[in-house]
N, C-alpha and C positions, 0 to 999 in steps of 0.2 A: 570120371567123367564131371568137367564144368562147362555151364553152361558158354561162357567166353573160350571154348577150345573151337579148333580147328575141325577135330572130327567130330564134335558133334554139330557144330553147323554145316557143316557141308557134308555128311555121309548119314548121323542118325537122326540129325530131325528131317532131312527132306526123305527121307527111307518110310521114317514112320507116320510122316505126313501122309505119303504115299497109301503105306500100308489100310492106314485104318480113318481118316478122313472120309474116302467115297460111302462107307459104310456110314460115317454121322450124316451124310448127306439127303437130304428127302426126295426121295425118287427110287427107281426100280434095285438099287443096291443097297435101300436102307436097310441098316441091319444093326441098330444098338447092344445085343448081348454081343454080337459078333464084333462089333467095335470095343466092346467092356472089354471082354477076351487078351482081345489084341493089345490094348492098353496095358493090361498087366502083362505081359509077354514083355512088350519092350522096355516097363517099368523098371522088370526084375534084370534085362539085361543093361539097363542103364546103369542100375544099382552093382551088379556082378560086373561089370566091366572096374569100375572104381574098386570095388573089393568082394572078393568071395567071401573071406577067410566069416564076414559075419553074418553071408546071408540066412542062413538059419536062424539067427537070433530074429531077424525082421519076421520073416515066415511066421516062427513060431510063437513073437508075439502079437500078432494077426489072427492067430490061429484060436490062442488063451482069448482074445481079446471078444472075438467070434462066438464062442463058447460061451462065455461068462454073460456077454448079453442075454443072447438067447432064454440063458438061465435065469437072470433076473431081472427082467422084462417086468411088469407090473403084474400080469395074466398069471405070472407061474405062480408056485406055492410058495409058503411062511418062511423058505430058506432060503428065498431069492437076497435078503442083503450079505449072506456069509459067500454066494457065487460073486455078489457086486465087490465085497472087500476083496475077497481072494484075487478081483481082478485087478483095481487099486493097486494094492499090495506088490503083484507081479510088476506091474509098469514102474510101478517106484523101484524095487529091488533093483529089475533093469540096470535103469537110468544110475540108479546110486552106485551099484556095482562096478559098472564098465567107465564111468565119469568120475567119481568121486572118491574110490576105493584109496587109490594111491595119496590121493590128497591129505583124505584124515589120516592115513597112515603117516604121511610126512608132517600133521601138525603135532600127533603125540609121538615123534619123533623114532617110530620101530617101524618107519618105510626102509630101512638097511637089511632089517631082519628077514622081509617079505621078499628083496630086492632081486632075487632069483630063482622065485617061487612060483610055479603055475597058477597060483593061487589070484595074483592080478597081474594085469594087461595094463599097458602101456598106452596099446594103442584103443581108439577112441569109435568105436562102427558110426559109421557115416551114417547121419540122420536120423540117430537113437536122441538126440533131444525133442524131434520134433515126432517120430512116428510115437513115440512112448505118449506125448501130450493128444495126439491124435487122439490114443486108445484111450487115455483118461478120461477125454472130454464126450466121446463117446458113448465110455460104461456109462458115466452120471446122466446124460442126455437120457438114456434108455431107462435105467434105472427109475427117472422121473416121470418116465412118459411121455418126452419133449418127441420123440422121435422113435419111430419104432426101427426094431431091428432088423439089422440084413437079413434077409433071407437065404441067400446063399454063401458060401464061403470064397469064391472067385473072387467076386463080386465085390465084399469088405477088401478080401486084398488089395482090389484094383486102388481102393480108395487110400490105404493106409500106404501102398507104394508109390502111387502114381508121381512121377517121377517131376511135371515142375513143382508140387512144393515137397520135396524129399529132403533137400541139401539146404534152402535157405529161406523157406515159409515162402508167402506168408502160412500161419497154421488155420487151417480150414478144420470148418469142425462138419463131421458128416451132418447135419441137420442143414448147414448150408448147400450141399450139396445132393442129397439123399434123391429129389426129387429129378436132380439134371442127371442121374446116372440113367436114369431110364428113359428120359423126356428130353433130350435137349436135340438140339439141331445147328449143324454147320451151315451156313451159308458165306455168299461174296463179302456181302457188309463186315460181317461176324470177325470171317477168316481175317480180312485185312486191318482192322481194328486189333486180332491178336497179333499178328505178324506189323501193325506200325509202333504195338506198345512195346513189344518183343526189341525192336529194334532202338526205341526210344533208350532202355534201360538197357541194353547193351553198349550204346555209345556212353549210358553213364558208368557205365563202370570202365569202360575200354580207355575213351579219351578224357574224362574227367577225372572219378577215381584214381586212376592207375596213374595218370598225369603228375596229382594233387601230393599221393605218394611217394613221389620219387623228391620232393620236396620236404614232405614231414619226416619219414622217416631221416631222411640229411639230419636234421635239427636235433629230434628226437635221439641218434644214434652218436652226434659227438659229444666229446668229452664237455662235464658238466663246465669245468672252468674255462672253454670256449664257445662257449653262449653266451650271447649278449642280451640283453634283454628284451628289444625290437626285435630279436630272431628268433627268442623264446616263441612270446606271443604271435607272431606270424607263423611258426610253425606249430601249434596249437590252433590257432584257427586254419591254416592249411587242413591239419588233419579233423576238423570238426567238419569241412565241408567234405573231406575225401570218405568220413565212416557214412556221411548222409548217402553219398553218390553211388557208394559200395554196396549199402545195405538195401535202400530205395530200388538202384539198381538192378538189382537183386529179385526183386519181389516185381518189378514190372515186366521183367523176366518170364517169371514165373506166371503173373499173369495172363502177359499175351498170349504165353504156350497153351495154358489151359483154354485159353479163348479161343484160339485155331481149333481145337480139339473138342470144343462147345461146352465148355464151363466156366462160368463165371462166378472168380475166386474175389471174397472180399477184399478192400483196399485196407494197404498197409502202413503207409503214409501220409500224413495232410498239413504238409509245408511245416513242419516240426518248430520250425527256428522264426517263425512270425510270432511267437507268443511272449506271454506277457510276466509268465508264471512257471514254475516248475510244474503244478500241477494241469495245466493246458499243455505242455510241454509234454505228456505220458498220453494226452487225449489224441495228438498228433504224430506221435511218434512208436512205432511198432503196435500199431494199433490190435493185431490181433493178438497176441501175446499180451498188452495193457488187457484186453477182455478177457483171456483167460485167468490170467490171474485175479481177478475182480468177481468174476462170475463163482468158478471154482476154488475161489480159497477166501477172498477178502469177506463176501458175502455171507458166505458158512459160515466162519470167524465170527460175527456182528456184523461187519462194516461200520460205521460212523454211528448204529444206531443203540451205543449204550456210551460210557462215558469218556471222558477225553481221552483216559487212562489205556482206558481199553481200544481203543481210535487209534493211539498210538503204538499201541502193542501189535496190534492187525496191521499196522503200516509198514512197521521195522521189519514184521516175521513175510510181508509179501515182497518188502525190497531185497532183503536177506536172501529171500529165494532166489528172485530175480536176476539179480546179483551172480550167484551161483550158479543159474541155467544159462547164464552167456562164456561162463569155463572156471574149468576149477582155480582157484586163485585168489589169494588173501585178497588181491586188489581189486578184484571184481565184486568180493564181500564189501568191502569196504566203498565203492563206487555205488552198491546198490544201498547199504547205509546211506550214505551222503545224502542220494534221493528223498530216501525215505525221513530224513532227517530235515529239508526243505520245506517238502510234506507236508508233516504235522507243525514247522513252523509257517506256514501260511496257514492251513488252517485252524490255528491257535489266533491267528493275526487278523482273521477275516470279519470280527464285529469291528474292527478300527476301519475297515475299509471306507464307510459309509462315511465318516468325517474328515478321508481324504480327498481333496479338490480333485476334477478333474483332469487337470493338467499335470497336477504331481504325481497322478497314476501312471504317467507316459513312462515314468521310471522305472517302469514295471520291466518295461524292454531290455536297458543295460543291463539290470538285475538279472534277468533272465539268462540274456547270454553269458554274463560273466558265469556264473554258479555252473550254465552246463559247460561253459569250456574249461574251468578248474575239476569237472566230473569226467572230461574228454583226457584230462592227465592222467589222471586216476585206472582210469580205464584201457589207457594205451602205455604204460610203465611198464614192464617187468614183475617190480617190486616196490616196497614202500620207499626202500632207499634210492632208491634213481626216483619217486616220487615228487619226495620230499627235495631232492636236486633239482631238478625240474621246476616245481613251485619256487624255488629257490631262486632259479635264473628271471621267473618271473616280477620279480622283484616282491617277493611276500617276505621272503628274512635276505638280509643281508650277510656273505660272508668275510673272509678276510680279502679277496680278490677283491670285492667291490662289482660296479657293474657299469663301470667310464664310458666303456665301450660297447656303445647301445646295439649297435651290426657286428657285432664279433662273433664269426664264425657263418656270417651269411653264405649262403651257397650262391653266390655271383650267375658261377655256371649252369645253373638249372634255370633262371631266370631267362629264358630267351623269349621271342614272340609267340610260340607255339602255348609256352606255359604261359602267357601272358592272355591268348586268346580262351584260353580251358579258364582261367582267374573268372573270367568276363563270364563266360557261359554259367558257371557256377553259379555265380551271382545273377546274374539275371530269371533264373527257372528260382531262386531259393525262396520269394516271398509272392504270395500272392497277390494280385491286383483289383480293386471292386470299380472302379470307375470305368464306366464303358467305354469311354474312348481310348483309356491307358490299354483296357482289354485289347483292343482293336491292334492298337500299336503292336502290343507283346504278340499278339495272337503271330501279326505278321513276320516278326522278328521270329519268333518259333519257328514258324511255316520254314521262314529259309534257311535258318541255321539247323533245323533238326534233316531238314533235306540235304543241308551239306553234311552233316555228320556220317548220312546214312551213305553218301558216298563216300568218304573216308572213309568208314565203314570197311565196306566192300573190296577199295582198295589196297586198305592194312594188311587182308590176309592172303593176296598175293606175293 
């Protein structure tokens, strides 16, 4: 079940709000324990609707994390570290086995041997990348004494299966919602704020990301010899906008849904395309994922406290895993290492920045944009060959066909008034504005446009 689906918006969401929210509103019927239990039930229904087969895996993972956390808390005996490592290894094993076994077997060329075997599965359990990371962060925080272990299994399962964060993030740590699980309240203001945020995210996904995907999919899928230079660049720009509004749209919907049930989730995107370096980009893009890798892997490995070589090793390790987290593919690995390379390059060049004039530092913005756009080519293409062919279309190399027809393969039939309006809206909300007067103008435009999008959203489902 997906957030933008008709069954979720018109059946599941209204029903869950009607049943759960009354017990989260201060008053006669306020009963947060009952609200938590009902949230667990509805979250399980949400998960089972999309995938019955691996429900046992999610619940089993939650049970193991709950028990291991109890046994590895600081107040426990000297063997607590063994329970801690047992829990961490279990989470990693679950993730690696179900997500990467076929990929690794393919790399070592023995995948055909196990093709018909029951030892591997080609079906990826829904939400496995998120609930295993939730489990890992929970165990680490409990082991280090940053948060107390959850006292009741149903409450912990409610956290791990909470449907707003199940399929697309943000990655919410237990420490960020532990107090809210028992001390939260839904009022009219918070409910409206959550509803508004959900509608904004839904609009991003349906009215912007989905429309831009028509253009980008067409350009990426046509034959390489039929793709002109300008067409190729417009295609990757459209995809970069599409993936931002897709990911941030889902995050907005998750944050909005959580708000309607009384939870406050951390922000996940903060104008990532308004940066002048790749380092800044990762401070603004999928921020909960970046913080996860920073706090639970980069810093324990030594961070940047050691030599340059060790720091480079740590960054490469982090972004290798970051690429793999996004998918089991060589291209995702290359995408991660690509970002790691430029982060190391920027770190090495930091001492030179003080000698560069301020006006010259403005070149950091086009530099970051070009690096990011190329990275999305790697991310979007299915394999290395298609990546190289698309980069060739962008003009980085030239083949015998040349690039004399700049608009060759341009999808003119897609570029209609609706697409132009979508493109305008996608650019309008892409960058922050600091000037107060501009803020007021943009706020007015945003108010008008959002209300227009809300109206179109409702009409589009009938």
